[in-house]
N, C-alpha and C positions, 0 to 999 in steps of 0.2 A: 759438369758432366754425364752422359748416360752411362749405364752400365750391362753388360749381354755377359749372361754367364755362359762357358764353356764349358758341356758336361763331361767328365771323366771315372774313373772306374779307380777302386781300392789301391790295385794293385800298380796302378800308374796315374798317381795322381796329379802328375805337371803335365799342360800341354805334349802333346806331341810331334816332332822336329817340324811336321808338315803345319799345324796349327798356329807353333810359335810365328811365321812368316804373318800372321793376321794381327796381331799387336802393333807394329807399326803406320798401318792403312787404318784400322780402326782408331786408334790414338787419334791420327789425322780430322778424322771425321767427329771427335769430340767424344768417343766411345770408350768405357774403359773395357776391357775384355778379365774375366775372372776365373781361373780353371777352379771348379769345384766336382767334390766326387757324387753322383745321384743319389746312393743311399746315404749321405751326409744327413743326419738327424737335426743339426742346428742351423742347417739354413731356412733363411727363410724365402722360397722364390719367387713372391710374390712382389721383392723387392727391383725385381729387374725388371728391363726394360723389355728383354729378350733371354730367354733360354732356348740354348743351343744343344741339340745333343753333338757329341764328339767322337771323345773314345770310350766311352760305356762299355767295352768290351766284352765285358762277364755277365750281359744279359744274358744272351742262351741257356744258362749255366743257372740261371735265377732268374726263369721267366715270368712264374707269376709275381715272384716281389716287381720288378721293372715293371710287368703292366699294373699293378695294382697302384706302382707310383707315379705311371702316366694316366690313370684316374686323377687321384690327388689332382693333379695339378691341372686336368680337364677340369673338375669341380672347384677349384680356387679361381679361374679363370686368365689362367698363367700364360703366357704368348709363349708354348712352345713352338721351336722350328727343330724338325716337323713338324705338322700337325699331327696331336693323338690320334685323329681317325686313320693318318695315313703311318703311323706309327705299327700301331694296334693292326692296323693290317698286313703290314710288311714283315710280321715277327713269326709268322706262320709261311715255310716256302708255298703251299698250298696257294698262291697268289699266281703263283706259273701256272696252276690249272683255271685258272680262272681267266689269264691275261692269253694260253690257246686258245680257251676259246671263245674268245673275241677277237679270234686271226694273225696272233704275235707264235710265231717259227719258236718252237723250246726245244730239248734234247728230248726224246721219246721218255717218257715218265711211268715207273709205275709206283702205285701210293700205298701203303700202306699204314693203316692203324696201329695202335698198341692192342688191341683188340685182338687182331687177329694174328694167325698162326700160318705166316705163307711158307710153301716150298723153296726153296733159292733153284734150287735143280730144275723144277719145276720153270719156275721163273726164266732162270736162262735157257733153256733148249726151250720152250714155247717164242722168243720171240727172238731167239737163236744169236743171242750173244756169250762168246766166250770168254768174256771179260765186263765186269760191270761196276759202277761206283755206286755204294752204297752212305746213305747220307740220312743225319736227323733232318727232320723237318723244322724245329728252330738248334741254328750252328750258326759259325760265324770262324773267319779265320780257316776253314779244312779242320775243324776242331772234331773229333766223331766220323767224319769221310774217312773209309777203308774202300778199298782196290778188291775183289772179290770174284772167283772164275771156276768157269768148271772143271779144272783142275784139282781145284783144293776146295770143290764144293762141299764135303762135309765136312771140313774145318769152317768154312764161310760160315755156313749154316748158325754156328756158334756162336757167331759173331752177330747176323742178324737176329737170333735167337734175345741176344741182351743186349742189343739194342732196342727194340720193342717192348723190353722191362725198359724202359725210358721214357718212352713217348715214341709219337708217330715216326715212319722213315720214308725215306723216296730210293731208286733203284734208278740208275740210266745207267745206256752204254758207256764206254769209255770212246771217249770223243776221241782219236788220234789228231788229229786238228791243235788240239790245245798245247801237244809238244812245240808249236809252232806260233804257241804264246796267245793269251785272253788280252782283249782288247778293251778297257774300262775307257768309257765315254764322260765325263762331268759336264753335270746341267748346271745353271744359279736359276731359281725363276722361268725355269724352262726353255733356257739359249742355252744353245752350248757352248763351251768354253775352251775346253783341251780335250787331247785324247792320251793315254798311257798304254805302251804294250809290256804284260805283265809272263815274263816268261816262267816257267819250270826250272827248278834244280836239272844238272843232269843226271838223267835216268829218273825221274820224277816226271809226274803229274801236277806237282802242286805248285800254284804262281808264287804262294806267300811268301817272306821273306825267311820267315822261320824255316824254313821248310829247302831254302839254299834259290829261291826263285827271285830274280832279279827283275829291274822298272826300266825302261826309257820312255821320254816324251815323244810320239810319233805323228805325220798330221794325215787325215783317214780321208776316205772317196768322202766324197756330199752325200750320196744314197747311203751308206752305211751313218749318217749322222743322220740323215733324214732318216731312216727306220729305227736307232735310236728314240731319235725323238717320238715318232707315233706311240713306241710302246710308251713311253713316260705318258701322253696324252692320256691313252687309254687307262697306263693306273688311274688317271686324275680323275677321270668320268669313273670307273669301279666307285671310287673314293668319295665321290663328290665333293673331292678338295679344290684349293685352286693348284696352279702348279709349285711344286716342292722347291722349299731356301736352297736345297743343294741335292742332287743325287746324280748317283755313278749307276750306267748302265753297262752292265759286264757281257763279253759274248765272245764267240769264236765265229771266225769265217767259214762256213765250211759249204761247199760246190758253190762257192762263189753268193753266198750270202749269210748276210749278219745271224748268226741264230743267240738267244738269251739264253745265257747260263744264269743270271742274276739280277736281280733290278733292286739298288742297294738305296733304301730309304730312310736309316734307322741312324747307323752311326758308321758311315764308310769311311776310310782314310781317304780323303783326299787325293793326298801323292804331288800337295805344289811343293814341294820340295823338290820335285823332280819336274813339274810343269814348266812351260815357260813362263818367265817373268811380269806375264799381266795374271797370274793367277790367283795370288792372294787377292791384289788388288780390285781386282774384279770381285773377288767373292767379300771382300768388305764394304765395297761401294751398294751391295746388293743389298747388304743387309744394314745398311744406313739406309735405306730407303725404306726396309720394310719398317724400321724402326720407326721412321716419318711418318710413316702413310697408319699404322696399325696403334702409333700413341700419343 
């Protein structure tokens, strides 16, 4: 029986409710899934037919360590998914700027380095933003994300200054359409599988469940699927990588057009426990196909 490592992290070492749905279909393909924390020093990663990043959700707080671990797997020729090149490219949200330069429609963004000392007041006034969203460029699950306003600009300047002591940051206007929900389109090896609408909690813009957000499976128009697929293809050209084993393309509809918010290629929650029944079997089949070709 082949073995696949599904990579987790110390605070949640077992499989998520979504990833637990992979156990039965993988077993039917003769594949034994094993949940392992990415920083476990006792693991021989070379023994696995595939190492698949799943819920390693502490990597933004330990970015340097995580990057070193990815590089070690690359040096050992461990079959990592998604590929090391893809993961390293996707760690910094500067990838959004690269995608924008190649025709992808993203939320307007001001990029700030940790060595800079920007005036939040000037930025908001220059761009005509009454409210904006401040984020670290390495982050996940809404951690470190803050809403800043012209009304509270002096207080919010302190938040910006603090954030820049920890790394680069980005500033985007608050997109009101997020209150209508964020779309997450899931792809396996470049093929669209299903879509989830994530709704923010009452009075919030945050769609993460930790902030009261909710999720539901939805059908999306073909033009939205095509736009998300084009974004994914552009990313693969930029990284020189084949279609990723898994990908989640997150965006909102603004003036009838799909606008990219995040391209999740490292450890996105795939929400298979909310998705249509075929989701886990589709992912398991793709894993089996990849193992059969690569090993």
